[in-house]
ROGULUM-537732 format. One record per residue (C-alpha): x, y, z. Coordinates in pm, 1 decimal. Each point is the difference from the previous one (the first is absolute). Last residue first. Layout:
! ROGULUM-537732
<balo xx="X" yy="Y" zz="Z"/>
...
***
This chain:
! ROGULUM-537732
<balo xx="-20004.2" yy="-33661.9" zz="-7020.2"/>
<balo xx="277.2" yy="-46.6" zz="-303.3"/>
<balo xx="-264.2" yy="-95.8" zz="-269.2"/>
<balo xx="-129.4" yy="365.2" zz="49.8"/>
<balo xx="308.9" yy="121.8" zz="-90.6"/>
<balo xx="-27.8" yy="-199.9" zz="-313.3"/>
<balo xx="-362.2" yy="118.6" zz="-107.3"/>
<balo xx="103.0" yy="379.8" zz="84.4"/>
<balo xx="317.2" yy="-56.9" zz="-275.5"/>
<balo xx="-271.5" yy="-140.1" zz="-257.0"/>
<balo xx="29.3" yy="348.9" zz="-174.7"/>
<balo xx="358.8" yy="-9.5" zz="-38.3"/>
<balo xx="42.9" yy="-17.8" zz="-391.5"/>
<balo xx="312.0" yy="97.6" zz="-180.9"/>
<balo xx="-28.8" yy="-115.6" zz="-334.1"/>
<balo xx="298.2" yy="-91.4" zz="-18.5"/>
<balo xx="121.8" yy="-193.4" zz="176.7"/>
<balo xx="131.6" yy="-343.7" zz="159.9"/>
<balo xx="-161.7" yy="-65.1" zz="370.4"/>
<balo xx="71.4" yy="-119.0" zz="306.5"/>
<balo xx="-289.8" yy="46.4" zz="253.5"/>
<balo xx="-47.6" yy="75.7" zz="387.4"/>
<balo xx="348.8" yy="-69.3" zz="162.7"/>
<balo xx="-94.7" yy="93.9" zz="369.7"/>
<balo xx="300.2" yy="138.5" zz="187.0"/>
<balo xx="1.8" yy="26.3" zz="371.7"/>
<balo xx="82.0" yy="237.1" zz="297.1"/>
<balo xx="-308.8" yy="-77.0" zz="189.8"/>
<balo xx="-110.8" yy="366.5" zz="24.9"/>
<balo xx="150.8" yy="83.4" zz="-265.6"/>
<balo xx="-138.1" yy="-263.3" zz="-278.2"/>
<balo xx="133.9" yy="109.8" zz="-373.5"/>
<balo xx="-247.9" yy="-138.2" zz="-241.5"/>
<balo xx="171.9" yy="-103.9" zz="-316.9"/>
<balo xx="-20.3" yy="-26.9" zz="-396.8"/>
<balo xx="273.6" yy="-132.4" zz="-172.2"/>
<balo xx="19.8" yy="162.3" zz="-398.1"/>
<balo xx="170.4" yy="-169.9" zz="-232.6"/>
<balo xx="106.6" yy="174.9" zz="-324.4"/>
<balo xx="309.1" yy="29.8" zz="87.6"/>
<balo xx="16.3" yy="-35.7" zz="355.0"/>
<balo xx="-266.1" yy="351.1" zz="178.5"/>
<balo xx="-70.5" yy="-70.0" zz="402.9"/>
<balo xx="-362.2" yy="125.7" zz="32.5"/>
<balo xx="-151.8" yy="73.0" zz="308.7"/>
<balo xx="-286.7" yy="-57.2" zz="261.7"/>
<balo xx="-28.8" yy="159.5" zz="366.5"/>
<balo xx="-157.8" yy="-185.5" zz="250.1"/>
<balo xx="-81.6" yy="67.5" zz="321.6"/>
<balo xx="-359.3" yy="247.8" zz="-111.4"/>
<balo xx="-128.0" yy="-275.6" zz="-141.3"/>
<balo xx="-155.2" yy="-52.3" zz="-341.3"/>
<balo xx="210.0" yy="297.6" zz="-165.8"/>
<balo xx="83.2" yy="88.9" zz="-343.6"/>
<balo xx="209.9" yy="273.7" zz="-91.9"/>
<balo xx="295.6" yy="-216.7" zz="-185.3"/>
<balo xx="352.9" yy="176.7" zz="81.9"/>
***
């Protein structure tokens, strides 16, 4: 699990599909999923996850 939290209601996660990573956030309160980014990896760099979460607010 990714350890970045801009909003306590959002839990950021990722799914690996071959060399691709789908970064998404789960909002349990509203039962919604938001796709934050789809990226080809490597390199593995998730430093902008807080910025992506901030765009949801």
